[in-house]
N, C-alpha and C positions, 0 to 999 in steps of 0.2 A: 845599148841605150840606157836602161835602168831607171827611167823616170817612173814616178808613182802616179797612179791614175784613179779617179773616181768616175764611175759610170752612172749617169742619171737617165733612166728610161723606165716608163711604167710597164713595158713588156718584158717579162722574165726571159723569154726566148731571145730577145734582142740583147739584153745584158749578158746572157750566156754566150752568144756569138761573139760579142765584143770582148768579153773576158778571155775567150779562147784565142782570139787574134792578139790581144795584148800579151798574154803569157807566151805565145809562140815567138813573139818578137822581143822578149826580154823586159817588158814593162811589168811593174808590180801593181796589181789592182788592190788598193788599200781599202776601198769602200764601194758600195753600190747603193743606189736609192731608187725607189719606185715612185717618189713624190717629191714635191718641193720642200715640204716640211722635213722629210727624211734627209734630203740633200743638205739642208742648212744645219741639221743636227750633226750629220757626218762631217761637215766642214769645220765644226767646232772641235771635234775629237780627232780628226785626221788633217793632215796638211798635204794634200796631193799637189803634184807639180802641174797636172793636167786634169781637166774635167771634160768628159764627153757628155753633152747635154742635149736631151730631146726638147723640142719646143712644146709639144702637147703633153701635159701631165694632168692627172686627175684633179689636183688641187692648186695648180699654178700655171701661169703662162711662162714658158721657158725664157722669153725675152725679159720679162720682169725679174725672173729668178737670176738671169745672167747679171743684171744690174746689182742685185742684192749680193750675189757671190763676189763680184768684183769690188763692191764697197767693203765687204768683210775681209777679202784676201786679194788685194790689187795685183799681187805678183803671180797669181795662178793663171795658167793659160787655158782658156775655155774654147772648146771646139763644139760647135752646134752640129747635131746629127739629126736630120729630119727629112720627112717626105715632103714637107712644105718648102717648095723651092721657088716660089714667086720672087721675082727680082727685088721687090720692096722688102720682103722678109729677110732675104739674105743680106741686103744692104743695111737694114736696121740692126741685124745681129752684129755685123761688122762695126757699125757706128757705135753700138753699145759696148764694144770691146772684145768681141769674139776674135780669136786668132785664126780660125779656119771654119770650113763648112763641109760636112759630109752628107751627100744626098742618099737617102734610102730609096730603094735597096742599093747596097754597096758591095764592093768586092773587098776582100782582105787587103789587096794591093792598094786600093784607093785609100783605105783607112791609114795604112802605114805611110803612104805618100804624104797625106795631110799631116800626120804626126811628125814625120821627118822634117817637114817644112817648118815646124815650130822651132827646131833647133838651129835653123839657118840664121 
């Protein structure tokens, strides 16, 4: 695979789990962020192919952040990763430009399935 990834989640343990899955499958994690501000800073200094984005962040609504990310880098593929799975939230994320949705809690297989779907 070899794609570069930024993980945006306020939970350190969640970033650690996702980082391990990414490394095991040949992705390169180029940045991590625990907040919206940190994510946008990292976006300026790194150019990830994929961003895994939580919806609930301490300083930002992930859906608003999704819009900001895609305005700054329209080519990046954003996958929303959240425990909020109400149909309208998933639909809104996809309408805003997300390329996939991973429901928490997840299995490594589910994460890889969604990421492999980005390449199709």
